[in-house]
LUMGUMAR-380886 format. One record per atom (N, C-alpha, C, CB): residue in one letter; y, z, x; atom name. Coordinates in pm, whole numbers, plus 50000, padded with zeros to 5 digits. Atoms other than C-alpha are relative to their C-alpha. Glycine has a CB too. Example, Ala and Ser with C-alpha at 12.3 -4.5 7.8 and 13.67 -1.06 7.14 Angstrom:
a;49881;50000;50089;N
a;49550;50780;51230;CA
a;50120;50000;50090;C
a;50003;50125;49901;CB
s;49881;49994;49918;N
s;49894;50714;51367;CA
s;50109;50073;49923;C
s;50046;49858;50041;CB
This chain:
m;50157;49971;49954;N
m;80233;23355;53331;CA
m;49895;50065;49938;C
m;49996;50067;50101;CB
t;50095;49943;50090;N
t;79941;23398;53126;CA
t;49884;50061;50084;C
t;49948;49893;49899;CB
k;50101;49984;49906;N
k;79672;23435;53386;CA
k;50037;50071;50133;C
k;49948;49871;50026;CB
p;49944;49940;49880;N
p;79681;23677;53664;CA
p;49965;49889;50141;C
p;49925;50164;50015;CB
h;50012;50092;49877;N
h;79697;23501;54031;CA
h;49879;50059;50038;C
h;50121;49998;50119;CB
p;50150;49966;49980;N
p;79392;23480;54221;CA
p;49988;50150;50086;C
p;49921;49865;50094;CB
l;50014;49853;49934;N
l;79452;23798;54454;CA
l;49990;50108;49889;C
l;50135;50038;50098;CB
l;50025;49913;50118;N
l;79523;23990;54122;CA
l;49867;49982;49925;C
l;50109;49979;49904;CB
a;50133;50033;50037;N
a;79212;23846;53986;CA
a;49897;50082;50083;C
a;49978;49852;50018;CB
i;50101;49921;49900;N
i;79021;23979;54282;CA
i;49985;50140;50014;C
i;50027;49969;50124;CB
l;49972;49886;50003;N
l;79171;24294;54258;CA
l;49958;50066;49865;C
l;50127;50007;50033;CB
m;50053;49959;50127;N
m;79094;24333;53899;CA
m;49851;50013;49995;C
m;50042;49907;49899;CB
f;50133;49988;50008;N
f;78741;24271;53951;CA
f;49938;50105;50100;C
f;49945;49871;50019;CB
l;50022;49881;49902;N
l;78729;24523;54251;CA
l;50000;50149;49918;C
l;50129;49998;50119;CB
y;49965;49867;50062;N
y;78871;24781;54013;CA
y;49910;50010;49887;C
y;50151;50015;49954;CB
t;50106;49997;50109;N
t;78612;24665;53744;CA
t;49892;50085;50062;C
t;49944;49849;49954;CB
l;50111;49952;49929;N
l;78330;24741;53979;CA
l;50016;50167;50015;C
l;49993;49920;50144;CB
l;49980;49856;49986;N
l;78492;25073;54074;CA
l;50009;50061;49867;C
l;50122;50032;50080;CB
a;49991;49950;50123;N
a;78557;25170;53708;CA
a;49824;50034;49949;C
a;50091;49879;49904;CB
v;50102;50034;50031;N
v;78168;25080;53667;CA
v;49913;50139;50081;C
v;49980;49842;50037;CB
a;50026;49916;49865;N
a;78082;25311;53989;CA
a;50040;50158;49929;C
a;50124;49941;50159;CB
a;49946;49893;50023;N
a;78324;25593;53856;CA
a;49930;50065;49872;C
a;50140;49977;49993;CB
l;50058;49903;50098;N
l;78147;25630;53506;CA
l;49864;50022;50030;C
l;50011;49956;49858;CB
w;50154;49937;49926;N
w;77784;25596;53686;CA
w;50034;50158;50076;C
w;49932;49868;50155;CB
r;49979;49905;49928;N
r;77918;25886;53921;CA
r;50038;50126;49904;C
r;50097;49959;50099;CB
t;49991;49895;50102;N
t;78052;26075;53614;CA
t;49895;50060;49908;C
t;50081;49960;49924;CB
f;50119;49961;50072;N
f;77740;26092;53424;CA
f;49891;50032;50051;C
f;49967;49924;49930;CB
t;50121;49963;49914;N
t;77508;26144;53709;CA
t;50037;50152;50055;C
t;49975;49881;50134;CB
t;49943;49884;49961;N
t;77724;26437;53846;CA
t;50065;50114;49913;C
t;50082;49961;50076;CB
q;49918;49944;50102;N
q;77880;26547;53546;CA
q;50123;50104;50025;C
q;49910;50060;49920;CB
a;49870;49969;49949;N
a;78214;26592;53740;CA
a;50057;49854;50011;C
a;49997;50088;50143;CB
f;49921;50118;49989;N
f;78509;26375;53761;CA
f;50130;50053;50075;C
f;50028;49931;49852;CB
d;49898;49979;49916;N
d;78810;26326;53965;CA
d;50092;49896;49979;C
d;49959;50011;50132;CB
l;49883;50077;50023;N
l;79151;26163;53937;CA
l;49982;49863;50083;C
l;50132;50085;50044;CB
l;50044;50112;49918;N
l;79042;25926;54229;CA
l;49944;49906;49942;C
l;49923;50028;50092;CB
t;50090;50083;50032;N
t;78781;25760;54086;CA
t;50007;49967;49829;C
t;49868;50062;50053;CB
l;49943;50051;50123;N
l;78878;25765;53720;CA
l;50122;49949;49933;C
l;49982;50064;49946;CB
g;49870;50063;50022;N
g;79215;25680;53760;CA
g;50010;49858;50000;C
g;50087;50042;50091;CB
v;49996;50159;50011;N
v;79130;25329;53790;CA
v;49991;49957;49889;C
v;49908;49930;50062;CB
f;50005;50077;50118;N
f;79095;25291;53394;CA
f;50123;49975;49963;C
f;49932;50055;49898;CB
p;49876;50040;50060;N
p;79447;25336;53301;CA
p;50066;49863;50088;C
p;50104;50138;50001;CB
v;49943;50111;49928;N
v;79540;25080;53578;CA
v;49927;49867;49975;C
v;50000;50030;50145;CB
l;50051;50102;50037;N
l;79276;24854;53488;CA
l;50044;49932;49837;C
l;49865;50037;50019;CB
y;49961;50058;50150;N
y;79373;24864;53115;CA
y;50116;49939;49998;C
y;50014;50102;49890;CB
g;49880;50071;49977;N
g;79713;24791;53196;CA
g;50013;49848;50061;C
g;50067;50084;50080;CB
l;50012;50137;49924;N
l;79650;24487;53427;CA
l;49928;49905;49898;C
l;49911;50013;50149;CB
i;50080;50104;50087;N
i;79403;24342;53184;CA
i;50090;49987;49862;C
i;49829;50057;49965;CB
l;49919;50016;50127;N
l;79644;24395;52864;CA
l;50143;49952;50042;C
l;50009;50142;49916;CB
r;49845;50060;49947;N
r;79973;24276;53091;CA
r;50092;50108;49929;C
r;50047;49816;49939;CB
k;49901;49917;50041;N
k;80131;24614;52998;CA
k;50115;50004;50100;C
k;49946;50130;49975;CB
f;49901;49985;49886;N
f;80484;24662;53179;CA
f;49989;50092;50056;C
f;50118;49999;49980;CB
w;49999;49893;49920;N
w;80403;24989;53289;CA
w;49882;49986;50100;C
w;49996;50125;49918;CB
a;50103;50030;49893;N
a;80105;24883;53476;CA
a;50030;49987;50132;C
a;49940;49891;49977;CB
g;49952;50011;49874;N
g;80288;24819;53777;CA
g;49990;50123;50064;C
g;50126;49953;50003;CB
v;49954;49847;49951;N
v;80431;25170;53803;CA
v;49852;50078;50048;C
v;50085;50100;49849;CB
v;50121;49937;49982;N
v;80058;25297;53722;CA
v;49931;49954;50129;C
v;49916;49977;49882;CB
l;50072;50044;49898;N
l;79921;25082;54000;CA
l;50036;50044;50132;C
l;50000;49875;49997;CB
k;49957;49934;49883;N
k;80147;25207;54257;CA
k;49985;50141;50040;C
k;50114;49981;50004;CB
i;50022;49845;50010;N
i;80103;25569;54154;CA
i;49861;50026;50047;C
i;50019;50061;49847;CB
y;50154;49981;49953;N
y;79708;25516;54194;CA
y;49978;49955;50141;C
y;49896;49915;49909;CB
l;50001;50021;49868;N
l;79759;25347;54538;CA
l;50055;50118;50096;C
l;50071;49882;50017;CB
a;49962;49893;49922;N
a;79971;25650;54628;CA
a;49930;50103;50024;C
a;50092;50043;49965;CB
i;50109;49906;49986;N
i;79695;25891;54533;CA
i;49898;49977;50092;C
i;49942;50016;49888;CB
q;50105;50061;49925;N
q;79450;25662;54717;CA
q;50069;50049;50161;C
q;49980;49811;49960;CB
t;49948;49948;49849;N
t;79699;25688;55048;CA
t;49981;50126;50020;C
t;50145;49984;50031;CB
v;49996;49882;49936;N
v;79734;26039;55045;CA
v;49861;50054;50013;C
v;50090;50090;49933;CB
a;50166;49956;49981;N
a;79331;26117;54980;CA
a;49960;49921;50148;C
a;49881;49931;49843;CB
l;50056;50051;49857;N
l;79280;25884;55303;CA
l;50077;50051;50084;C
l;49993;49852;50030;CB
l;49943;49920;49877;N
l;79535;26053;55516;CA
l;49941;50144;49998;C
l;50167;50010;49995;CB
a;50035;49871;49984;N
a;79394;26380;55409;CA
a;49850;49990;50089;C
a;49992;50073;49846;CB
l;50124;49988;49937;N
l;79049;26266;55511;CA
l;50008;49965;50154;C
l;49901;49912;49928;CB
a;49976;50036;49878;N
a;79189;26091;55839;CA
a;50035;50120;50081;C
a;50096;49901;50001;CB
t;49947;49884;49950;N
t;79357;26404;55920;CA
t;49877;50111;50027;C
t;50110;50049;49896;CB
a;50134;49886;49982;N
a;79024;26652;55857;CA
a;49908;49918;50093;C
a;49905;50045;49835;CB
a;50112;50072;49880;N
a;78832;26378;56101;CA
a;50064;50025;50114;C
a;49966;49826;49995;CB
v;49929;49992;49878;N
v;79102;26404;56354;CA
v;49952;50156;50047;C
v;50176;49974;49978;CB
i;50031;49838;49967;N
i;79087;26776;56360;CA
i;49869;50021;50062;C
i;50000;50095;49866;CB
g;50160;49976;49969;N
g;78709;26789;56351;CA
g;49964;49944;50119;C
g;49902;49940;49895;CB
y;50038;50043;49852;N
y;78693;26563;56641;CA
y;50045;50047;50095;C
y;50018;49888;50032;CB
q;49944;49903;49881;N
q;78905;26769;56855;CA
q;49912;50125;50015;C
q;50156;50052;49969;CB
i;50089;49857;49972;N
i;78680;27072;56787;CA
i;49872;49957;50042;C
i;49978;50104;49865;CB
t;50156;50032;49952;N
t;78308;26914;56811;CA
t;50001;49864;49978;C
t;49868;50076;49915;CB
p;50026;50149;50016;N
p;78322;26541;56863;CA
p;49859;49950;49969;C
p;50039;49933;50122;CB
e;50122;50034;50007;N
e;77959;26550;56830;CA
e;49951;50009;49871;C
e;49932;50067;50082;CB
d;49983;49973;50150;N
d;77980;26651;56475;CA
d;50041;49930;49918;C
d;50061;50080;49972;CB
v;49918;50098;50084;N
v;78199;26376;56368;CA
v;49948;49900;49975;C
v;50108;49962;50042;CB
k;50078;50111;50026;N
k;77987;26123;56221;CA
k;49985;49961;49843;C
k;49867;50027;50062;CB
v;50045;50049;50124;N
v;77910;25939;55879;CA
v;49850;49974;50031;C
v;50083;49870;49948;CB
v;50138;50026;50013;N
v;77557;25925;55765;CA
v;49996;49978;49876;C
v;49907;50097;50043;CB
y;49989;50041;50156;N
y;77463;25746;55454;CA
y;49844;49956;50001;C
y;50129;49859;49951;CB
n;50142;50057;49999;N
n;77065;25716;55379;CA
n;49932;49978;50127;C
n;49999;49874;49937;CB
g;50058;50015;49877;N
g;76979;25816;55718;CA
g;50064;49874;50099;C
g;49851;49981;49969;CB
q;49949;50086;49933;N
q;77190;25559;55869;CA
q;50129;50030;50058;C
q;49999;49901;49933;CB
n;49847;49948;49968;N
n;77496;25646;56099;CA
n;50084;49865;49990;C
n;50020;50079;50169;CB
i;49896;50109;50024;N
i;77792;25435;56024;CA
i;50121;50009;50075;C
i;50041;49997;49863;CB
p;49876;49962;49900;N
p;78061;25383;56294;CA
p;50100;50034;49915;C
p;50054;49884;50100;CB
i;49869;49980;50030;N
i;78381;25535;56246;CA
i;50110;49872;50001;C
i;50037;50100;50092;CB
i;49905;50109;49987;N
i;78559;25241;56357;CA
i;49970;49873;49867;C
i;49977;49936;50170;CB
g;50033;50086;50117;N
g;78402;25041;56088;CA
g;50078;50062;49882;C
g;49837;49995;49969;CB
i;49947;49936;50138;N
i;78519;25272;55825;CA
i;50139;49989;50003;C
i;49962;50154;49976;CB
v;49855;50012;50002;N
v;78856;25283;55942;CA
v;50051;49864;49999;C
v;50056;50066;50111;CB
i;49950;50125;50030;N
i;78898;24913;55968;CA
i;49980;49931;49835;C
i;49931;49915;50107;CB
a;50025;50056;50131;N
a;78732;24850;55614;CA
a;50126;50073;49930;C
a;49839;50035;49934;CB
a;49890;49953;50077;N
a;78985;25124;55496;CA
a;50113;49942;49993;C
a;50029;50104;50028;CB
a;49858;50050;49972;N
a;79267;24976;55644;CA
a;50047;49862;49921;C
a;50010;49972;50159;CB
i;50021;50150;50059;N
i;79159;24614;55513;CA
i;50036;50022;49850;C
i;49830;49933;50019;CB
i;49989;49975;50138;N
i;79111;24756;55169;CA
i;50167;50052;49946;C
i;49883;50115;49971;CB
m;49876;49940;50040;N
m;79459;24951;55137;CA
m;50123;49890;50016;C
m;50025;50134;50090;CB
t;49890;50107;49960;N
t;79632;24644;55288;CA
t;50007;49919;49888;C
t;49970;49910;50132;CB
f;50029;50078;50101;N
f;79497;24433;55046;CA
f;50066;50019;49847;C
f;49867;50011;49998;CB
q;49951;49939;50137;N
q;79588;24670;54734;CA
q;50168;49965;50008;C
q;49961;50189;49987;CB
f;49839;49959;49979;N
f;79956;24720;54858;CA
f;50051;49843;50006;C
f;50043;50107;50168;CB
w;49978;50147;49974;N
w;79995;24332;54931;CA
w;49999;49971;49835;C
w;49866;49912;50109;CB
v;49992;50044;50138;N
v;79900;24262;54571;CA
v;50105;50080;49924;C
v;49864;50013;49932;CB
a;49903;49911;50065;N
a;80071;24550;54421;CA
a;50163;49962;50002;C
a;49981;50133;50069;CB
f;49835;50015;49963;N
f;80411;24476;54561;CA
f;50022;49826;50001;C
f;50043;50082;50186;CB
s;49989;50159;49989;N
s;80348;24073;54523;CA
s;50099;49984;49880;C
s;49839;49904;49979;CB
s;49914;50037;50127;N
s;80640;23913;54332;CA
s;49913;49925;49880;C
s;50126;49896;50049;CB
k;50073;50074;50129;N
k;80350;23717;54132;CA
k;49949;50087;49923;C
k;49888;49906;50028;CB
t;50038;49891;50072;N
t;80227;24046;54019;CA
t;50113;50054;49906;C
t;49954;50101;50094;CB
r;49875;49957;50066;N
r;80562;24153;53921;CA
r;50034;49900;49888;C
r;50118;50010;50104;CB
l;49972;50089;50093;N
l;80600;23810;53734;CA
l;49882;49990;49875;C
l;50019;49870;50078;CB
y;50107;49990;50087;N
y;80261;23857;53559;CA
y;49995;50106;49910;C
y;49893;50002;50064;CB
l;49960;49853;50069;N
l;80348;24201;53427;CA
l;50127;50013;49921;C
l;50017;50110;50111;CB
k;49886;49996;50066;N
k;80680;24091;53313;CA
k;49995;49970;49859;C
k;50084;49923;50058;CB
p;50024;50024;50154;N
p;80699;24099;52931;CA
p;50073;49902;49955;C
p;50029;50111;49913;CB
e;49935;50111;50067;N
e;80776;23782;52764;CA
e;50056;50015;49888;C
e;49928;49908;49979;CB
a;49901;49976;50126;N
a;81030;23710;52500;CA
a;49886;50029;49849;C
a;50117;49828;49977;CB
a;50117;49967;50104;N
a;80735;23692;52250;CA
a;49928;50117;49990;C
a;49904;49918;50013;CB
d;50063;49862;49983;N
d;80578;24025;52353;CA
d;50093;50108;49973;C
d;49947;50020;50139;CB
i;49899;49936;50045;N
i;80903;24193;52290;CA
i;50014;50048;49849;C
i;50093;49925;50034;CB
């Protein structure tokens, strides 16, 4: 398999957008973190079809999952203490929490689906000529 399957290609495109956003954020804030800059080794491995890319992708998904669970736990605790203060405001717009939860669930499910797909494993499997 020489080309990534369509779902992996979509994930690689999304990771490319995330990489650009991570660089922009790093240069504008002069700070970096593993959650945003961790996409670079994943993207590098996927593009060059390295045998370790599947493992790095799954580790990156684990980091995302832990971060999402931490944010969700903080939101639930905050909602129990002061429900009126738990809101997400971006550029003056109040974003509904349910929309964020649905979007996060869809994005995480898609990433897990692609990461554990047999087509992705086949794409990353080294061929005889590569060994």
